[in-house]
N, C-alpha and C positions, 0 to 999 in steps of 0.2 A: 354469583353476582359479581361484577367487576368491582374492585375497591376503588371508590370515588375520591377518597382521600389521599390518593398515592398519586405523584404528579406524572402526568403522561410522558411517556419515552418515544421519542421520534429519532430517527437517523439525521445526524448533522441539522438540527433546528438553530436557526438564529433569530435572534430578536433586535427590531430596529427601532431605538427610542430617538425620534425628531419632532420638533413641534413644527416646524414646518412642512405642509403638505407636499411639495412640489419637490423638496429636496428628501422627503421622505420617501417617495415614489421613485426617484430617481434611485436612490440607493436599492431598495427592492427589486428594480428590474435589473440593476448590476449583479447583485448577488444572485439571480437566479438564472443569467445569464453565464455565468461561471459554474452552474451545475449543483447550487443548493437549494431544492424546492420547498425546503418547508423553511418560511420566513413569516414569521409574527411581527406586526407595529403596535407601537405605544406613542401617543402625542405628547406623553410628561413624562417626569420621572417616577410621579407615585402608580402611573397606571401600569408602566414598564415594571415596577416592583410587585404588583398584583400578579401579573402575568407570570413572573418568574418562581413565584410561592405555589402558581398551580401547574405549572410546566417543567419541560427539562429542554435547558439551552446547552448548546456547545459553544458559543460565543454571543456576547452582547456587544452592539455597535450604538453609541452613544453621541448626541450634541453634549457640549460643556452648558449653555443656556437654555432653559428649558422652564415652564412653570409649574407650580406646587413642590417641585423636587428637582433640583438642576441636576447635570451629570456628575459632578463630584460629590454630592449629597449622595446622589445614588451609589456610587462607589463605594464611598464609605459606608453605608448601610449593607452592602453585600459583604465587604470585608470583615464586617463586625460580627457576623454568623459563619461558624465552621465550615457548613455545607457549602458555602458560596466562595469559601477563602481562595480556591483555585480557579475558580471561571474564569477565563479569559474577557477582557474588555478592551473592545477599542474605541477610544475618544479621536473625535473628528470636531475639530474647532480652528477658527481663525486666530486664537490667544496666541502669541508669539513672544510675551515678556517671560524674562529668565524665570523670575520667583512665581508667577503663574502656572508655567509648565511644571516646575518642580513639584509645586502641590500637586498637580495632576498623579504625578507617579507616587507620590508619598500616601496619596489618597488610595492607591491601588490598583491605576490603570497598568495595563499591560503594554498597549502600544499607543502612541499620540501622533496622529495624523494630521499634519498642518494644511488648512485651507488658503488656497486652491491645489487641489492634486491632479495627478492624473489617473486616468482609469486603470491604467496598468499597475500603479503604484497601490492604489486602493486593493485589486483582485488579489496581487501577492500576499499582501498582508491579511486579507481574510483568510486566504489557503493556509497561510503559517500558522494561524491563531486556530484555528477551528480544531476544537478535540485538544490541544495542546494545553497542558493545564500551565496556570499562572505562577509564575516562581513565585517562593516564599521569603527568600533570602537576600533581596536586592536592599541596599543602603547606599544614600545618593550623598552621602554626607562627603564633603570635599570635593567635589565633581562638579557641582553648583557655580560656585565662586571663580572659577578658570573659565567661564563663559562669556560671551558678552551680553549685555542687558537686553536684546533684542535677537530671539534664534531663528534660523534656517530650520527646514526639515532635518538635515543632514546633521546638525548640531543636537536636535532632539534625541535624533537616534544615536548620538554619542553617549549621553547622558544614560541611555538604555545598555548601551555596549558595555560602558565601562563603568557600570555600578560597582563600587567596593563591597566584599560581603563582610558583614558584620560577626562579630563574635555569637554563637548559638548555642544552644543547649543542647548537650546530647541524650539522645533517649534510648536507654540501656534496652528496652523492650522492642525496639526495631534498629539494632546497630547497622550499620553501612557495612554490609559484608564484603562491598566489591572496592576495592581502592581506584582511585584516580587513575593511576597507572595501569591498572588491570581494564579499567573502562577505556582509557586511550587505545589499549590494543584491540580491545572486541570493535570498537568503532574501525579503527585502521582495516580488519580482517573484514567487517560487513561494509566498508566502502567497495571492495571488490564485488560483493552480493549485490549492492545497489547497481551497480553496471551491467551485472549481468541479468538481473531482472528488466532492467530497462532494454535490453537486445532481447529476451524473450517476449515479455509484453508486446515491444515493437511488432516482434514478429506474429504474433498470435492475434495484434488489433489489427494488423495490416494499415500501419500508421506510426507516426511517431509518438513516442510517449518516453517522458523523463522520470529517472528516479534517482532522490537523492535521500541522505540521512538527514532526518528530520531534528533528532535528538538521541542520546543512550541515556538512559536515566535508571535507577534502581529505586522499589517501590515495594509496598507490599501487594501479595497476590489479590486481598480483598480489594484494594484500591485499583489495581488493573482492573479487575472484572467488573468492577461498577464504572470503568471510565468506558466500557464498550455498550453499544446500542443492544435494543433486545427487541427486532429478532436481528442475529449476528451472522456473518458468515464465516465462522473461524474452526480452525482445523487442531485437533489435537494429535501427536502422533510420539513415537517413542525413537530416541535418539541413542544408537549401538556403536561404539562397546561402553558409553557412558550409561546406559542402563535405564537413563530418566524420562520424563516426558518435556515437552514444550508445545506451544501455541503458535501457529501462524493467523493472524485475523486480517480479514479484507473490509474494508470500510464497505458500506452498502453502495455509495455511488462507483465505489472502482470495481466492485462485484456486478454489479448494473451494468457497466459499461463494458465489460466483456461478453454478457452474456448477450446484449442486443447486437453487438457487433457480431458474435458468431452467428446470429441469427438473419444476419444481411442486412441490419441497422445502421446508423451512423456512431453507435456509443455514446448516445445524449439522451435516452428517452427513459430516465429510470421510472420506476411507478408512482403514481401520486400518493400512494400510503404505503408504507414499510409494512412488508409481510415475508414470513419463511420462504426459502427458493424451492419451486416445484422440482419433481424427479427430474425432468427435461435440464430444466435449469443447475441441477446438483451435475448433471453429468457433464455438461459445459464447464461449469468450475472445478471439475474433477479433473481436468486434462490441465487447468490453470494452474492447480495445487501440485501436482506430480511433475510439471516443469518448475514450478520454484524450489519443490523440496529437491529436483536433482541439482540445481544452480547450489542449492545450500550447500550440499553434500561437497559438490566443486569449491564452495568456499573454505570450506574446514581441512581441506584436504593437506594445503601449506602445514598445517599444524597438527592434524589428528585424520585418519583415514575414518570417518564415519558411515554410517548407514541408516536412513531413515525408514522405520516400518511401521505398520497399522495407523496410518492417517485415516481419520475419521471426522466428520462434518460436524459440528454442533451448532444449531441456532439459536439455542439459549444457553447466555453466559454463565446463568448460576449453576447448570446442570455440568460446567466442568470442574469436577473438583480433583485438578492432577496437582493441587498443593493445598497445605493448611492456608486458612486465610491470614494469617500473622509470618506467612513464612516470606522471606527476600526473595524478591525476582529482578530480574536484569531486563529491562524493556528497550527495545531498540526501534524505532518508528522511521518508517520509509515515506518521503512525500513523494506520491506518485501524480503525475501532471499529464493529460491526454488533452486532444484537441476539444472533446466534448467534456470531458469529466476530470474530477480531482477529487484524491481523498489520500489516507493514511493506508499502509500495510504494516501490522504490530508484529513484532516476534519476540516472544516473553519466554525467557529461559527460568526456569526456577534456580535458584543458587544451587539445590543440591543436585541438581542434573550437571551444573558446570565445574561443582567441586573437585572431579578430578582432575582436570585440567587446568585449574586457577595458578597451579604454579608455572605453568608456561604460558601465561597470559603478562606478559611483560614485554617492555621494549627490546631488550638485550636477545631474549629468545626469537621474539619475531625478525628483528634486523637481520640475525644469524643465520636463521630460515629462508629469509628472503634473496640474501647473499648467495646462499646457497643453490639455491632454486636458479638464481640468475645463470651460475656457473655450469650447469647442467644442463645446457640447452643448444647444445652444438649440433651441427646437422647430423654426426653419427647417431647422437642421442635421440633426435626427432624421427629417424629413420629406424631405429630399434623400437620406438614406443609403436610406431606404425606397424611394425613386423608383428606386435603383440594383439591388432586391432582384427576383430571379427564384424561382417557386416552382411545381413541376408540378403540372396540373390534369389529372384523367381521370374521367371519367364510364362508371360501370361499369352496363350495362344489364340483368344478370340473372347470377344464379351456381346452381349445385347441387353435390350430390355424385355421385360416380360410384365403385361398386365397381372394386376393383383389377383383378381377374378381366376386367370388361366393360373396361377402360381398356386391358389388353394387347391384346383382341380388335378395337381399334379400327381402321378402315381409312377411307382415301379416299370420301366419300360417304355415310358413315354419318350419322344424325341424332341429336343430344344434345337430350333433354327436359331443359328445366331446370326450375327450382322455383318461377321467378315468372310470376304471372300475365300473359297479354299487356298488360294497361292499368296494370301498375305502372311507377312514375316511375321514370328512371335515378338513381343515387346519384352524386352530383358529390363528387370527393375533391380537397383542397386540400393537398398534401403527403401526410400519412399520415392525415388525417383526414376525415371525411366531413361536409361543410358545406351541402350545397343539395340539393336534391330537382328534376329536370328533366325536360322533356318533349324526345326528340331530334327533330333536324329539320337544316337546309341552309341554309348561306349560299353561293349560288354552287354553286360545285363542291366544295364543303369541308362535312365533316362539323359539326353545331353544335349546342350544347344549351340550349334556353329552361330557364331557373331559374324554379321556381313556387314555392319552398317553403326556407323556412332551416330547418336543422335545431340546435336548442338544443345546448349541451354535454351535459346530461344523458341526451339522445337520442343520441349518437353511437354508443355500442355496439352499439344495437340495429339499425345498419345497417352492421356489420362482422363477418367470420368467425371463425373462433377464430384462424386463423393471424394477420390485421390486428390482434385484441386482442391476441395476446402480444406482436408486436411493439411496440404502442404503450402496454403495460403495463394495458389493461384487463380481461385475462382475470387 
């Protein structure tokens, strides 16, 4: 029997609390248009609080003025409960008086959007806030009095951006194991990873995909696991020679976009209800994670040559026991934006995995290795690097289509008639691309092919079947 007392978990769920029906419907339509299908609505703050108690949400969008319980009172109630202290809240209001805006931030609002606003500004703030924890260490003392009595949106953003950090208590049970300098080095290192992912994802989706670092943070493993949706699309793997595990998690909208695109869709048709991936969908995501982990190996190469192995999919985060609940982990979140879907890709390193290389994670080491890398890129070095590369070459003589019934009845001694005429040249593939036409021959006691014609890039698709076109992004 399901536990009805436990809040329902849904991926990327958003609650919109607005008392005006027209404004509420417009906000719902806008949120769904940018890829978030799980949207609930409330007519006032009290109704919103009841829904939050019953469900699990990744973002609350609220007005200031509402009956029964206004937006500020709603936020104050949420921040008074530990389980909601990091729930992101976007407040939308026409109020622009300095002290009123300050009161909103002091109450615990994460973002404040001033009406009227553009659809693009609303979209960007929603995408940035979904699943991103509300910061606990903001202090606005000393910032407010420097601003004019009436504020514009850029001045409101300035309050949040330059919030001073107060003196905070230090929890010796959860020490900050990674210094700010080391976090900056990790961010610099993985900014290259973001660029590689953008290139790889764009190739696989055959459309423009932007990938940027959303944040770099350290938290406990238990908090990271609780932040994931269930079901999830998370991969555990081992990093050698560090000898420790790590996790790569794709938010479900991102995973569904890849799957839908590979199946011939637009990349914007997620299932109406979250569910674990099917075996076919796992195969599709297997190619995505293989490419992502290959990019991760290339990312670390300037600092340390690593090898990733034993990648396994886990759809229930609670079963990923790669670290103790209280262990410190470094969380690097990447924001992925495509035409039809947006979401986060999370990279989680347990501290004990990174511990062997923590001494090298500083600005000086990173800068010196970066300079050495730049001085080692002359033509001779590049030619020498190419000399060490190997690529598979294959010559395909002919091909054809066979009906499934005929394929089942095939036996040894049967003759298959192929589509190609007897005088058609063989197609020579270099890697996955057809590059030459050739004539079969032999050299000594080995098969060979004599190259007769070069295939220009524009004609490559004419020498590939549908499977090859799909794998190389030509179809």
